[in-house]
VMD Tcl script that builds the backbone (N, CA, C; Angstrom):
set m [mol new atoms 480]
animate dup $m
set s [atomselect $m all]
$s set {name element resname resid chain x y z} {
  {N N MET 1 A -8.228 105.839 -63.576}
  {CA C MET 1 A -8.390 106.076 -62.211}
  {C C MET 1 A -8.914 105.800 -61.951}
  {N N LEU 2 A -10.035 105.085 -62.698}
  {CA C LEU 2 A -11.012 104.248 -62.617}
  {C C LEU 2 A -10.433 103.008 -62.219}
  {N N VAL 3 A -9.279 102.703 -62.494}
  {CA C VAL 3 A -8.659 100.892 -62.701}
  {C C VAL 3 A -8.060 101.152 -60.868}
  {N N LEU 4 A -7.272 102.502 -60.990}
  {CA C LEU 4 A -7.593 102.710 -58.860}
  {C C LEU 4 A -7.867 102.403 -57.964}
  {N N ALA 5 A -8.802 103.654 -58.439}
  {CA C ALA 5 A -9.967 103.791 -57.380}
  {C C ALA 5 A -10.291 102.045 -56.418}
  {N N CYS 6 A -11.313 101.481 -58.137}
  {CA C CYS 6 A -12.173 100.218 -58.045}
  {C C CYS 6 A -11.147 99.479 -57.502}
  {N N GLY 7 A -9.393 99.417 -57.555}
  {CA C GLY 7 A -8.596 98.105 -56.797}
  {C C GLY 7 A -8.571 98.635 -55.604}
  {N N THR 8 A -8.807 99.322 -55.093}
  {CA C THR 8 A -9.465 99.445 -53.833}
  {C C THR 8 A -9.926 98.595 -52.623}
  {N N ALA 9 A -10.356 98.435 -53.691}
  {CA C ALA 9 A -12.213 97.625 -53.622}
  {C C ALA 9 A -11.535 96.631 -53.097}
  {N N TYR 10 A -9.868 95.804 -53.775}
  {CA C TYR 10 A -10.408 94.602 -52.964}
  {C C TYR 10 A -9.106 94.226 -51.308}
  {N N LEU 11 A -8.641 95.245 -51.340}
  {CA C LEU 11 A -7.769 95.648 -50.112}
  {C C LEU 11 A -8.465 94.799 -49.405}
  {N N LEU 12 A -10.042 94.472 -48.592}
  {CA C LEU 12 A -10.412 94.030 -47.953}
  {C C LEU 12 A -11.353 92.585 -47.759}
  {N N ASP 13 A -10.691 91.814 -48.905}
  {CA C ASP 13 A -11.427 91.052 -48.927}
  {C C ASP 13 A -10.646 89.789 -48.208}
  {N N ASP 14 A -11.384 88.682 -47.633}
  {CA C ASP 14 A -10.731 87.549 -46.477}
  {C C ASP 14 A -10.987 86.065 -47.153}
  {N N SER 15 A -10.313 85.772 -47.846}
  {CA C SER 15 A -10.607 84.225 -48.050}
  {C C SER 15 A -10.530 83.215 -46.955}
  {N N ALA 16 A -10.090 82.943 -46.025}
  {CA C ALA 16 A -9.791 82.935 -44.841}
  {C C ALA 16 A -10.728 83.049 -43.630}
  {N N ARG 17 A -11.296 84.693 -44.201}
  {CA C ARG 17 A -12.333 84.780 -42.996}
  {C C ARG 17 A -12.580 83.858 -42.105}
  {N N ALA 18 A -12.997 82.897 -41.759}
  {CA C ALA 18 A -13.621 82.304 -41.100}
  {C C ALA 18 A -11.468 82.140 -40.027}
  {N N VAL 19 A -11.321 81.999 -40.748}
  {CA C VAL 19 A -9.866 81.720 -39.210}
  {C C VAL 19 A -9.075 83.255 -38.893}
  {N N THR 20 A -9.148 84.280 -40.002}
  {CA C THR 20 A -8.879 86.095 -39.672}
  {C C THR 20 A -9.641 86.498 -37.906}
  {N N ASP 21 A -10.605 86.193 -38.252}
  {CA C ASP 21 A -11.425 86.664 -37.610}
  {C C ASP 21 A -11.538 85.962 -36.208}
  {N N VAL 22 A -10.951 85.044 -35.962}
  {CA C VAL 22 A -10.482 84.292 -34.515}
  {C C VAL 22 A -9.689 85.201 -34.135}
  {N N ALA 23 A -9.147 85.247 -34.435}
  {CA C ALA 23 A -7.834 86.428 -34.501}
  {C C ALA 23 A -7.475 86.574 -32.851}
  {N N PRO 24 A -6.381 87.031 -32.487}
  {CA C PRO 24 A -6.205 87.813 -31.111}
  {C C PRO 24 A -6.115 89.031 -30.931}
  {N N ARG 25 A -5.890 90.158 -32.822}
  {CA C ARG 25 A -6.125 91.047 -32.755}
  {C C ARG 25 A -7.117 91.676 -33.353}
  {N N SER 26 A -7.368 92.755 -33.200}
  {CA C SER 26 A -9.011 93.633 -33.403}
  {C C SER 26 A -8.764 93.667 -34.755}
  {N N ARG 27 A -10.304 93.365 -35.991}
  {CA C ARG 27 A -10.123 93.032 -36.733}
  {C C ARG 27 A -9.290 94.909 -37.442}
  {N N LEU 28 A -9.954 96.199 -37.051}
  {CA C LEU 28 A -9.709 96.925 -37.438}
  {C C LEU 28 A -8.034 97.158 -36.936}
  {N N ARG 29 A -7.584 96.776 -36.260}
  {CA C ARG 29 A -5.539 96.742 -36.265}
  {C C ARG 29 A -5.434 95.914 -37.699}
  {N N ARG 30 A -6.298 94.611 -37.837}
  {CA C ARG 30 A -4.912 93.563 -38.676}
  {C C ARG 30 A -5.946 95.045 -39.847}
  {N N ARG 31 A -7.089 95.784 -40.505}
  {CA C ARG 31 A -7.108 96.152 -41.671}
  {C C ARG 31 A -6.914 96.607 -41.978}
  {N N ALA 32 A -6.178 97.690 -41.113}
  {CA C ALA 32 A -5.219 99.034 -40.981}
  {C C ALA 32 A -4.735 99.253 -41.709}
  {N N GLY 33 A -3.234 98.032 -41.359}
  {CA C GLY 33 A -1.900 98.117 -42.467}
  {C C GLY 33 A -2.041 97.390 -43.436}
  {N N THR 34 A -3.588 96.793 -44.005}
  {CA C THR 34 A -4.083 96.864 -45.402}
  {C C THR 34 A -3.954 97.995 -45.892}
  {N N VAL 35 A -4.699 97.957 -45.069}
  {CA C VAL 35 A -6.100 99.837 -45.743}
  {C C VAL 35 A -4.710 100.008 -45.724}
  {N N ILE 36 A -3.595 100.997 -45.547}
  {CA C ILE 36 A -2.722 102.150 -45.412}
  {C C ILE 36 A -1.915 101.633 -46.736}
  {N N ALA 37 A -1.322 100.434 -46.511}
  {CA C ALA 37 A -0.011 100.387 -47.881}
  {C C ALA 37 A -1.099 100.261 -49.096}
  {N N GLY 38 A -2.972 99.757 -49.182}
  {CA C GLY 38 A -3.614 100.171 -50.369}
  {C C GLY 38 A -3.271 101.076 -50.616}
  {N N LEU 39 A -3.680 102.202 -50.530}
  {CA C LEU 39 A -4.117 104.021 -50.204}
  {C C LEU 39 A -2.497 103.488 -51.121}
  {N N GLY 40 A -1.753 103.609 -49.900}
  {CA C GLY 40 A 0.146 104.222 -50.701}
  {C C GLY 40 A 0.010 103.618 -51.588}
  {N N LEU 41 A 0.360 102.536 -51.764}
  {CA C LEU 41 A 1.165 101.777 -53.654}
  {C C LEU 41 A -0.434 102.193 -54.441}
  {N N VAL 42 A -2.125 103.833 -54.334}
  {CA C VAL 42 A -2.327 103.902 -55.160}
  {C C VAL 42 A -1.599 105.207 -55.548}
  {N N ALA 43 A -1.362 105.984 -54.050}
  {CA C ALA 43 A -1.039 106.881 -54.408}
  {C C ALA 43 A 0.545 107.218 -55.260}
  {N N ALA 44 A 1.687 105.984 -54.751}
  {CA C ALA 44 A 2.799 105.978 -55.660}
  {C C ALA 44 A 1.834 105.381 -57.020}
  {N N ALA 45 A 0.682 104.966 -57.294}
  {CA C ALA 45 A 1.087 104.625 -59.136}
  {C C ALA 45 A 0.125 106.174 -59.177}
  {N N TRP 46 A -0.220 106.771 -58.849}
  {CA C TRP 46 A -1.050 107.844 -59.117}
  {C C TRP 46 A 0.456 108.566 -59.810}
  {N N ALA 47 A 1.423 109.309 -58.636}
  {CA C ALA 47 A 2.295 110.285 -58.815}
  {C C ALA 47 A 2.437 110.321 -60.600}
  {N N PRO 48 A 3.436 109.159 -61.388}
  {CA C PRO 48 A 3.620 109.005 -62.421}
  {C C PRO 48 A 2.418 109.511 -63.667}
  {N N VAL 49 A 1.386 109.485 -63.501}
  {CA C VAL 49 A 0.325 109.437 -64.237}
  {C C VAL 49 A 0.194 110.977 -63.762}
  {N N VAL 50 A -0.315 111.544 -62.694}
  {CA C VAL 50 A -0.106 113.287 -62.576}
  {C C VAL 50 A 1.395 113.854 -63.507}
  {N N LEU 51 A 2.758 113.034 -63.420}
  {CA C LEU 51 A 3.494 113.805 -64.486}
  {C C LEU 51 A 3.320 114.276 -65.668}
  {N N PHE 52 A 2.949 112.778 -66.032}
  {CA C PHE 52 A 2.273 112.547 -67.399}
  {C C PHE 52 A 1.129 113.135 -67.865}
  {N N LEU 53 A 0.534 113.819 -66.795}
  {CA C LEU 53 A -0.330 114.696 -67.530}
  {C C LEU 53 A -0.611 115.965 -67.386}
  {N N HIS 54 A -0.099 116.354 -66.967}
  {CA C HIS 54 A 1.052 117.550 -65.871}
  {C C HIS 54 A 1.589 118.188 -66.739}
  {N N GLY 55 A 2.581 117.043 -67.838}
  {CA C GLY 55 A 3.466 117.915 -69.100}
  {C C GLY 55 A 3.088 117.765 -70.175}
  {N N ARG 56 A 1.641 117.255 -70.027}
  {CA C ARG 56 A 1.135 117.133 -71.517}
  {C C ARG 56 A 0.184 117.576 -71.983}
  {N N THR 57 A -0.684 118.302 -70.901}
  {CA C THR 57 A -0.828 119.529 -71.482}
  {C C THR 57 A -1.451 120.114 -69.687}
  {N N ALA 58 A -1.399 121.827 -69.991}
  {CA C ALA 58 A -1.215 122.406 -68.577}
  {C C ALA 58 A -2.448 122.399 -68.564}
  {N N THR 59 A -3.377 122.359 -69.000}
  {CA C THR 59 A -5.061 122.616 -69.451}
  {C C THR 59 A -5.554 121.596 -68.132}
  {N N THR 60 A -5.029 119.948 -67.630}
  {CA C THR 60 A -5.595 119.019 -67.643}
  {C C THR 60 A -6.031 119.355 -65.721}
  {N N PRO 61 A -7.113 119.028 -65.085}
  {CA C PRO 61 A -7.251 119.148 -64.265}
  {C C PRO 61 A -6.996 117.948 -63.103}
  {N N VAL 62 A -5.369 118.645 -62.817}
  {CA C VAL 62 A -4.968 116.807 -62.352}
  {C C VAL 62 A -5.362 117.631 -60.727}
  {N N ALA 63 A -5.625 118.828 -59.844}
  {CA C ALA 63 A -5.398 118.552 -58.326}
  {C C ALA 63 A -7.195 117.837 -58.561}
  {N N ALA 64 A -7.805 118.850 -59.244}
  {CA C ALA 64 A -9.427 117.618 -59.011}
  {C C ALA 64 A -9.390 116.304 -59.258}
  {N N LEU 65 A -8.643 115.773 -60.127}
  {CA C LEU 65 A -8.882 114.128 -60.815}
  {C C LEU 65 A -8.298 113.980 -59.032}
  {N N THR 66 A -6.906 114.031 -58.506}
  {CA C THR 66 A -6.000 113.760 -56.846}
  {C C THR 66 A -7.611 113.984 -56.699}
  {N N TRP 67 A -8.252 114.548 -56.554}
  {CA C TRP 67 A -9.806 114.735 -54.894}
  {C C TRP 67 A -10.109 113.466 -55.539}
  {N N GLU 68 A -9.611 113.866 -57.061}
  {CA C GLU 68 A -11.636 112.048 -56.898}
  {C C GLU 68 A -11.139 111.267 -56.585}
  {N N LEU 69 A -9.780 110.960 -57.598}
  {CA C LEU 69 A -8.659 109.874 -56.574}
  {C C LEU 69 A -9.057 108.906 -56.004}
  {N N ALA 70 A -8.879 110.209 -54.778}
  {CA C ALA 70 A -8.699 109.275 -53.096}
  {C C ALA 70 A -10.308 109.843 -52.328}
  {N N GLY 71 A -11.753 110.607 -53.377}
  {CA C GLY 71 A -12.535 110.460 -52.766}
  {C C GLY 71 A -13.250 108.786 -53.369}
  {N N LEU 72 A -13.179 108.035 -54.207}
  {CA C LEU 72 A -13.487 107.196 -54.790}
  {C C LEU 72 A -12.946 106.232 -54.425}
  {N N SER 73 A -11.710 106.056 -53.923}
  {CA C SER 73 A -10.821 105.334 -53.502}
  {C C SER 73 A -11.383 104.873 -51.661}
  {N N CYS 74 A -11.543 105.916 -51.023}
  {CA C CYS 74 A -12.134 105.976 -49.754}
  {C C CYS 74 A -13.131 104.709 -49.885}
  {N N LEU 75 A -14.186 105.386 -50.528}
  {CA C LEU 75 A -15.698 105.511 -50.778}
  {C C LEU 75 A -15.956 104.070 -51.070}
  {N N CYS 76 A -14.607 103.320 -51.764}
  {CA C CYS 76 A -14.448 101.740 -51.781}
  {C C CYS 76 A -14.530 100.896 -50.940}
  {N N VAL 77 A -13.037 101.683 -50.170}
  {CA C VAL 77 A -12.713 100.654 -49.561}
  {C C VAL 77 A -13.967 100.663 -48.414}
  {N N ALA 78 A -15.158 101.875 -47.905}
  {CA C ALA 78 A -15.500 102.293 -46.774}
  {C C ALA 78 A -17.043 100.715 -47.689}
  {N N ALA 79 A -17.407 100.838 -48.641}
  {CA C ALA 79 A -17.858 100.373 -49.031}
  {C C ALA 79 A -18.038 98.314 -49.518}
  {N N SER 80 A -16.691 98.101 -49.400}
  {CA C SER 80 A -16.390 97.227 -48.618}
  {C C SER 80 A -16.213 96.570 -47.145}
  {N N ALA 81 A -15.604 97.575 -46.732}
  {CA C ALA 81 A -15.863 97.120 -45.076}
  {C C ALA 81 A -17.299 96.928 -44.968}
  {N N VAL 82 A -18.483 97.820 -45.577}
  {CA C VAL 82 A -19.753 97.415 -45.235}
  {C C VAL 82 A -20.336 96.589 -44.996}
  {N N ALA 83 A -19.411 96.260 -46.757}
  {CA C ALA 83 A -20.256 94.534 -47.414}
  {C C ALA 83 A -19.631 93.508 -46.529}
  {N N GLY 84 A -17.656 93.911 -46.067}
  {CA C GLY 84 A -17.649 93.040 -45.744}
  {C C GLY 84 A -18.295 92.788 -43.895}
  {N N ARG 85 A -18.946 93.396 -43.242}
  {CA C ARG 85 A -19.273 93.469 -41.656}
  {C C ARG 85 A -21.108 92.770 -42.454}
  {N N ARG 86 A -22.004 92.844 -43.500}
  {CA C ARG 86 A -22.474 91.958 -43.740}
  {C C ARG 86 A -22.510 90.763 -44.023}
  {N N GLY 87 A -21.294 89.868 -44.179}
  {CA C GLY 87 A -21.390 88.647 -44.178}
  {C C GLY 87 A -20.537 88.147 -46.035}
  {N N ASP 88 A -20.305 88.732 -46.089}
  {CA C ASP 88 A -20.151 88.916 -47.454}
  {C C ASP 88 A -18.029 89.020 -47.396}
  {N N ALA 89 A -17.182 87.616 -48.072}
  {CA C ALA 89 A -16.058 88.397 -46.887}
  {C C ALA 89 A -14.780 88.575 -48.275}
  {N N GLU 90 A -15.407 88.311 -49.283}
  {CA C GLU 90 A -14.382 89.159 -51.012}
  {C C GLU 90 A -15.724 89.588 -51.150}
  {N N PRO 91 A -15.253 90.823 -50.970}
  {CA C PRO 91 A -16.705 91.974 -50.975}
  {C C PRO 91 A -15.555 93.505 -52.732}
  {N N GLY 92 A -14.460 93.069 -52.764}
  {CA C GLY 92 A -13.776 93.597 -53.408}
  {C C GLY 92 A -14.948 93.417 -54.954}
  {N N ASN 93 A -14.765 92.423 -55.900}
  {CA C ASN 93 A -15.245 92.528 -57.130}
  {C C ASN 93 A -17.157 93.438 -56.999}
  {N N LEU 94 A -18.127 92.559 -55.895}
  {CA C LEU 94 A -19.196 93.851 -56.080}
  {C C LEU 94 A -18.648 95.005 -55.681}
  {N N VAL 95 A -18.510 95.693 -55.527}
  {CA C VAL 95 A -17.602 96.624 -54.632}
  {C C VAL 95 A -17.120 97.588 -56.679}
  {N N ALA 96 A -16.406 96.912 -56.816}
  {CA C ALA 96 A -15.771 97.702 -57.442}
  {C C ALA 96 A -16.417 97.746 -59.215}
  {N N ALA 97 A -17.912 97.194 -59.372}
  {CA C ALA 97 A -18.908 96.863 -59.878}
  {C C ALA 97 A -19.378 98.061 -59.792}
  {N N GLY 98 A -19.545 98.049 -58.636}
  {CA C GLY 98 A -21.306 99.437 -58.195}
  {C C GLY 98 A -20.241 100.442 -58.151}
  {N N VAL 99 A -18.890 100.203 -58.064}
  {CA C VAL 99 A -18.499 101.909 -58.029}
  {C C VAL 99 A -18.299 102.234 -59.668}
  {N N GLY 100 A -17.997 101.117 -60.409}
  {CA C GLY 100 A -17.541 101.907 -61.833}
  {C C GLY 100 A -18.623 102.162 -62.068}
  {N N LEU 101 A -19.652 101.336 -62.734}
  {CA C LEU 101 A -21.040 101.268 -62.604}
  {C C LEU 101 A -21.451 103.421 -62.587}
  {N N LEU 102 A -21.651 103.901 -61.051}
  {CA C LEU 102 A -21.615 104.440 -60.450}
  {C C LEU 102 A -20.460 106.256 -61.131}
  {N N LEU 103 A -19.722 105.550 -61.680}
  {CA C LEU 103 A -18.569 106.463 -61.612}
  {C C LEU 103 A -18.516 106.834 -63.288}
  {N N VAL 104 A -19.728 105.672 -64.011}
  {CA C VAL 104 A -20.188 105.532 -65.670}
  {C C VAL 104 A -21.137 106.363 -65.835}
  {N N GLY 105 A -22.018 106.275 -64.916}
  {CA C GLY 105 A -23.411 106.774 -64.811}
  {C C GLY 105 A -22.964 108.360 -64.567}
  {N N LEU 106 A -21.920 108.232 -63.801}
  {CA C LEU 106 A -22.218 110.430 -63.589}
  {C C LEU 106 A -21.285 110.984 -64.705}
  {N N VAL 107 A -19.526 110.022 -65.290}
  {CA C VAL 107 A -19.537 110.897 -66.455}
  {C C VAL 107 A -20.550 110.494 -67.761}
  {N N VAL 108 A -22.053 110.401 -67.763}
  {CA C VAL 108 A -22.962 109.938 -68.941}
  {C C VAL 108 A -24.008 111.113 -68.228}
  {N N THR 109 A -24.151 110.901 -67.332}
  {CA C THR 109 A -25.779 111.774 -66.621}
  {C C THR 109 A -25.138 113.646 -66.425}
  {N N GLN 110 A -23.899 113.903 -66.174}
  {CA C GLN 110 A -23.574 115.038 -65.500}
  {C C GLN 110 A -23.061 116.340 -66.722}
  {N N PRO 111 A -23.116 115.881 -67.803}
  {CA C PRO 111 A -23.510 116.798 -68.735}
  {C C PRO 111 A -24.450 117.506 -68.913}
  {N N ALA 112 A -25.916 116.209 -69.171}
  {CA C ALA 112 A -27.227 116.161 -68.890}
  {C C ALA 112 A -28.240 116.945 -67.925}
  {N N LEU 113 A -27.686 116.804 -66.866}
  {CA C LEU 113 A -28.117 116.766 -65.650}
  {C C LEU 113 A -27.473 117.882 -65.484}
  {N N HIS 114 A -27.114 119.126 -65.782}
  {CA C HIS 114 A -25.247 119.765 -65.319}
  {C C HIS 114 A -25.013 120.076 -63.496}
  {N N LEU 115 A -24.957 118.427 -63.734}
  {CA C LEU 115 A -24.141 118.566 -62.482}
  {C C LEU 115 A -22.735 119.048 -62.896}
  {N N SER 116 A -22.037 119.461 -61.377}
  {CA C SER 116 A -20.451 120.291 -61.759}
  {C C SER 116 A -19.858 118.441 -60.281}
  {N N VAL 117 A -19.998 117.704 -60.371}
  {CA C VAL 117 A -19.371 116.649 -59.847}
  {C C VAL 117 A -18.253 116.089 -60.146}
  {N N LEU 118 A -17.815 115.523 -61.523}
  {CA C LEU 118 A -16.272 115.115 -61.700}
  {C C LEU 118 A -15.843 116.014 -62.278}
  {N N ALA 119 A -14.194 115.979 -63.031}
  {CA C ALA 119 A -13.923 117.089 -63.633}
  {C C ALA 119 A -13.836 116.336 -64.786}
  {N N LEU 120 A -14.705 116.805 -65.519}
  {CA C LEU 120 A -15.423 116.207 -67.419}
  {C C LEU 120 A -13.437 116.802 -68.643}
  {N N THR 121 A -13.485 118.300 -68.094}
  {CA C THR 121 A -12.599 118.912 -69.003}
  {C C THR 121 A -12.779 120.038 -67.883}
  {N N GLY 122 A -11.570 120.753 -68.354}
  {CA C GLY 122 A -10.603 122.489 -67.214}
  {C C GLY 122 A -11.254 122.646 -67.310}
  {N N GLU 123 A -12.446 122.882 -67.556}
  {CA C GLU 123 A -13.927 124.599 -67.183}
  {C C GLU 123 A -14.287 123.949 -65.744}
  {N N GLU 124 A -14.344 122.628 -65.465}
  {CA C GLU 124 A -14.965 123.239 -64.028}
  {C C GLU 124 A -14.629 123.275 -62.143}
  {N N PRO 125 A -14.205 123.787 -61.918}
  {CA C PRO 125 A -13.143 124.052 -60.468}
  {C C PRO 125 A -13.276 122.807 -59.821}
  {N N VAL 126 A -12.699 123.300 -58.536}
  {CA C VAL 126 A -12.185 121.178 -58.331}
  {C C VAL 126 A -12.762 121.840 -57.140}
  {N N HIS 127 A -13.610 120.893 -57.249}
  {CA C HIS 127 A -14.233 120.466 -55.847}
  {C C HIS 127 A -13.480 119.388 -54.394}
  {N N ALA 128 A -12.559 120.334 -54.008}
  {CA C ALA 128 A -11.773 120.030 -52.791}
  {C C ALA 128 A -12.132 119.326 -51.658}
  {N N GLY 129 A -13.128 120.694 -51.733}
  {CA C GLY 129 A -14.033 119.954 -50.244}
  {C C GLY 129 A -15.362 119.197 -50.389}
  {N N TRP 130 A -15.844 119.263 -51.291}
  {CA C TRP 130 A -16.348 117.398 -51.900}
  {C C TRP 130 A -16.245 116.551 -51.807}
  {N N TRP 131 A -15.531 116.682 -52.760}
  {CA C TRP 131 A -14.175 115.249 -52.835}
  {C C TRP 131 A -13.716 115.480 -50.341}
  {N N ALA 132 A -12.710 115.751 -49.894}
  {CA C ALA 132 A -12.380 115.974 -49.179}
  {C C ALA 132 A -13.790 115.188 -47.709}
  {N N SER 133 A -14.726 115.439 -48.240}
  {CA C SER 133 A -15.631 114.788 -46.796}
  {C C SER 133 A -15.828 113.847 -47.266}
  {N N VAL 134 A -16.352 113.417 -48.538}
  {CA C VAL 134 A -16.884 112.003 -48.664}
  {C C VAL 134 A -15.054 111.278 -48.222}
  {N N VAL 135 A -14.172 111.443 -49.081}
  {CA C VAL 135 A -12.999 110.713 -48.481}
  {C C VAL 135 A -12.932 110.638 -46.103}
  {N N VAL 136 A -14.023 112.272 -45.491}
  {CA C VAL 136 A -13.350 111.392 -44.175}
  {C C VAL 136 A -14.573 111.199 -44.014}
  {N N VAL 137 A -16.329 111.122 -44.512}
  {CA C VAL 137 A -17.056 110.055 -44.149}
  {C C VAL 137 A -16.801 108.803 -44.526}
  {N N SER 138 A -15.910 108.185 -45.504}
  {CA C SER 138 A -15.501 107.294 -46.124}
  {C C SER 138 A -14.979 106.430 -45.243}
  {N N LEU 139 A -14.079 107.068 -44.926}
  {CA C LEU 139 A -12.723 106.676 -43.413}
  {C C LEU 139 A -13.468 106.426 -42.278}
  {N N ALA 140 A -13.883 106.979 -42.196}
  {CA C ALA 140 A -15.387 107.202 -40.613}
  {C C ALA 140 A -16.340 105.920 -40.943}
  {N N ILE 141 A -16.978 105.547 -42.605}
  {CA C ILE 141 A -17.691 104.590 -42.311}
  {C C ILE 141 A -16.781 103.182 -42.161}
  {N N ALA 142 A -15.353 103.480 -43.319}
  {CA C ALA 142 A -14.990 102.077 -42.994}
  {C C ALA 142 A -14.707 101.459 -41.452}
  {N N THR 143 A -14.004 102.689 -40.609}
  {CA C THR 143 A -14.102 102.461 -38.774}
  {C C THR 143 A -14.285 101.623 -38.276}
  {N N LEU 144 A -16.251 102.512 -38.759}
  {CA C LEU 144 A -17.216 101.846 -37.873}
  {C C LEU 144 A -17.193 99.969 -37.658}
  {N N ALA 145 A -17.439 100.035 -39.268}
  {CA C ALA 145 A -17.634 98.664 -39.979}
  {C C ALA 145 A -16.096 98.076 -40.224}
  {N N SER 146 A -15.614 98.512 -39.495}
  {CA C SER 146 A -14.263 97.344 -38.948}
  {C C SER 146 A -14.523 97.191 -37.408}
  {N N ARG 147 A -14.931 97.401 -36.928}
  {CA C ARG 147 A -15.683 96.704 -35.203}
  {C C ARG 147 A -15.318 95.201 -35.629}
  {N N ASP 148 A -14.802 94.759 -33.820}
  {CA C ASP 148 A -15.526 93.570 -34.175}
  {C C ASP 148 A -16.876 93.428 -33.507}
  {N N PRO 149 A -17.049 92.058 -34.568}
  {CA C PRO 149 A -18.599 92.558 -33.827}
  {C C PRO 149 A -18.948 91.298 -32.800}
  {N N ALA 150 A -17.881 90.185 -32.336}
  {CA C ALA 150 A -18.066 90.303 -31.207}
  {C C ALA 150 A -17.828 91.140 -29.668}
  {N N ALA 151 A -17.153 92.071 -30.115}
  {CA C ALA 151 A -16.885 93.675 -29.245}
  {C C ALA 151 A -18.683 93.994 -29.414}
  {N N ASP 152 A -18.790 94.604 -30.263}
  {CA C ASP 152 A -20.350 94.988 -29.860}
  {C C ASP 152 A -21.626 94.253 -29.434}
  {N N GLY 153 A -21.150 93.027 -29.219}
  {CA C GLY 153 A -22.637 91.853 -28.772}
  {C C GLY 153 A -22.101 92.244 -26.960}
  {N N LEU 154 A -20.608 92.283 -26.588}
  {CA C LEU 154 A -20.434 92.581 -25.386}
  {C C LEU 154 A -20.864 93.404 -25.183}
  {N N ARG 155 A -20.590 94.499 -25.509}
  {CA C ARG 155 A -21.413 96.057 -25.579}
  {C C ARG 155 A -22.595 96.216 -25.040}
  {N N ARG 156 A -24.109 95.371 -25.988}
  {CA C ARG 156 A -24.741 95.044 -26.216}
  {C C ARG 156 A -25.137 94.493 -24.221}
  {N N ALA 157 A -24.526 93.503 -23.884}
  {CA C ALA 157 A -25.034 92.627 -22.991}
  {C C ALA 157 A -24.889 93.577 -22.133}
  {N N ALA 158 A -23.577 94.415 -22.133}
  {CA C ALA 158 A -22.965 95.381 -20.881}
  {C C ALA 158 A -24.278 96.111 -20.439}
  {N N THR 159 A -24.449 96.339 -21.137}
  {CA C THR 159 A -25.774 98.103 -21.436}
  {C C THR 159 A -27.505 97.123 -21.332}
  {N N GLY 160 A -27.246 96.357 -21.820}
  {CA C GLY 160 A -28.498 95.725 -21.354}
  {C C GLY 160 A -29.583 95.142 -20.741}
}
mol reanalyze $m
mol bondsrecalc $m
mol representation Tube
mol addrep $m
């Protein structure tokens, strides 16, 4: 799950950023296809894992793990969009490392702090609402961070 989630951090890497930023299509329209295709690829790669886990044992919290993957994947896309907005043309390495450390930290500290964020065993409830809100907020942040900087400057100049 960690590899699939952190793999989405690389969807917005753009080594030719100086060239693609002056393209006539907006940054959001340019990124949308890549993000949708990348998240679809993650979903397609997750499907056999779900079948394997469900066939292996019925107590595996497949629904909880699916929500966690969706939330972490969208979190990676949002963090990459924000890092890209701040000037990093290839934020994938930074974001993947940060989210990987966050996930490992949660796995280590969750039992000690009696938190119930990740499904470590089949006994935790599915936090679908929590992870759905992470998905929605992350996609909203990614959308806002993917706006064109030139358009923001034009809006400020027109209102100011």
